[in-house]
N, C-alpha and C positions, 0 to 999 in steps of 0.2 A: 494338431488334434483339435485344439480349441476352435479354430476357424471352420474346420470341416463339420464338427458336431453342431456348432452354433448355426451354421447355414442350414443344416438338416432340421434343426429345431424351429427355425423361422418358417420353414415350409410345412411344419408339422400341424396336423389338424387337432387343435386343443380340445375339440368336443369329446374325443376319446378319454382324455384325462378328466373332463367334467363328469362324464358318465361314471367313471371309476370312483371319483370322489363322492358322487351322489349315492352310489351303492355302499358307501361306508369305508372305502379303502383309505388308508393313511397316505400322506405324500410320498414317503419312502417306498411303500408298496406300489403305488401308482407308477413311480419312475421305473422301478425294477421290472414290473410285470406288463406295463403298457407302453411307456415312452421309449425305453431302450430297444425293445424289439422292433418298433416302428421306425426308428432312425438308424437301423442296422447299416444301411449303405453309407451314412455319414461317418459312423464309427470305423467302417472298413476303409474308407478313403483316408481318414485321419491316421489309421494304423499304417497304411502303405506309405504315406508321406513322412510319418515319423521315422519309420525304418530307413527310408531313402536318405533323409537328412542326417540320421545318426550314423550311417555308413560313410558320410562324406564330411564336409567342413562344418563341424559343430563344436560346441564347447568341449566335448570329449577329446577332440583332436588337439585343441589348445592346451588342455590339461596334460595330455600325453606329451606334448612338446616341452612343457615346463618340467614334468617329471623326468623326461629323458635326459635332462642335463645332469641328473644325479645317477642315471643308470641307462641301460640299453632297453628303452621301452618305446615302442612305436605302435600306432594304429596303422591300418593300411594307407590312409591318406597321407600321414606324415612320412611313411616309408616312400611313397611315390614322389612326394615333394623333394625328399632328401636325394633319392636317386636321380630325379630330374635335374637337380642342381649340379650333380657330378657328371651329367651326360656330355657336357662340353669337352671335358677332358677324356672321358672314356664312354664312347657311344653305346657300349653294351648295357650301361645302366638304364638308358632310355628304354631298351627292349625288355629289360627286367621289370621296369615300372609298368610297361604296357601289359605284361603278363599278370601282374597284380591287379591292374585295372580290369582285365578280362575276367579274372576270378570274381571281382566285385560285381561286375555286370551279370555274370552267370548266377551268382548267389542271389542277386536282386530279382532276377527273373524267376528263379525257383521259389523264393519267398512270395513273390507276387501271385503266382498261381496257387500256392498252398493257401495263402490268406483268402484268395478269391473263392476257392473250393470250400474252405473251412467256414467262412461266413455265410455262404449260400446254404450250407447244411446245418449249421449250428443255430440253435434257438436259445435266445437269452432267457425267455420267459420260463419261470419255475412255478408250477401250479401251487405248491405248498407255500403257505403264508406263515411266517414266524411272528406272530402278533405282538408278544411283549417286546422283542428286540426292535421290530419295525415301528412300533408306537414310540419307543424311546428315541430312535434316530429321527423321527418326524417332529420332535419337539423343537421349539424355536432356538433354544440354546445351541443345539447341534447345527442348525442351519447357519447361525451367526458364526460359530466356530469354523464351519466349512468355508464360508465366504472370506473370513479374515485370514485363515491359514493359507488358502490358495492365493489370495492377493499378496500376502507377505512373501510367499514363495516366489511369485513372479517378480516382485520388486527386488528381492535380494539375489536371486539366481539369474534372472533373465535381463532385468532392466538396468540395475546399477552397474554391473560390469561393462555394459556397452558404453556408459557415460564416463568410465574411468579414464580413457585417453585424453579427456579434456584437461586433466591435471598436468599432462605433459606439455600441452599447449600453453598453460599458464607458467610452468616452470622454465620452459625453453622457448620463449617467444621469438628469439632471434632465428631459430631454425625455420619457422614459418615465413619470416620475412625473406631470408636468404633463398629459400626454395619455393617462393610464391609462384614463380612462372611455371615451374615443373608441376606443382600441385594444381594450379589453376588449369593448365592444359589437360592434365589427366582427368580432372572432374568434367571439363568441357567435352572431351571425347567420350567419357562415360555417358553423358547425357545424350550425345549424338547416337551412340549405340542403343541406349534405352529408348529414345524416340523412334528410331528406325524399327526396332523389334516390336514396339507397341503398335506402330502403324501397320506392320505386316500382320500382327495378331488380329487387329481390328478388321482388316480387309478379308482375311481368310478364316479367322476364328469365329466371327459372328455367324456367317452362313453355315459353317460346320456345326456350330452349336444348335442352330435352328433345325438342321437336318437330323441331328441326333435326337433332339427333343420332340420334333413334330413329323419327321419323315415316315413314310409308309412301309418301307422295306426293313423289317426288324432284323433280318439276318445281317445285312450290310451295316446297319446301325451298330449292332453288337461288335462286329469286327472292327469298325472304325473306333468305337469306344475303347476297346482293348488296345488298339494301336496308339491311341492318344495317351492312355494311362501308363503303358509300359515305359516310355522314355522318362516319365516323371519319377519313377522309382530308381532309375539309374543314378548312382552317385555322381555328382557333377565333376569331382576330381577324375573319375574314370573316363567320363565323356571328354573332359578337357585334354587329357593326354592322348586319347584316341584321335581327337581332332588334330592335335599337334602332329602326330605321326602321319595322318592322312594328308594334311596340307603340305608336309615336308616332302611327300612322295608324289604329289600331284602338281603338275606344272600347267598353269593356265596360259 
């Protein structure tokens, strides 16, 4: 959400905000009535990406895995992972996991079109101005509180948990030494995959971006734009098991 909205704000023409402030609008009022409606596409993109990530491998999945130790609690991704681990002994679990993956993909598609239609018809702007409330929220103390609270939330919820595995490396250094070859090879192959994907994206993605942004045929541009966005909202765990089944049944 942050990256999508921030990108939209960077392309935003601030002259509209300047006009609003010149006419006497407070900062909170300007953001609500001018800025948000004009960056609606960025908010929509952020919403789609947020839903897609939330349906797949996110913190919610990790929390569910932890809680499931005390009870029978699963999100769709943890259920797919669990059934995939049992597939070697009982192949039917793989097909059960593929059905859950199909459900996730269909739900993602439905949400994609609902959000698309909703954002195109929904207008954030409200004509009425609640002057006392918006004057209060425009004061500096609320701006400082907003910045501090959001930064603290990011540090505690998003950043620090990612660094926590470092403690295991400090406590169990021998494991790193013993498994250095395996770890090193896995990282090496990960970089090979990443470099290959990036090269393919540069070769095909840049021309496609230029066509979408500057091309003359608006109908085809819209179709391609939709085709590019749809796979983004597919949960990666659902795509992963689908590719697994596809490659298992295709012989090159």
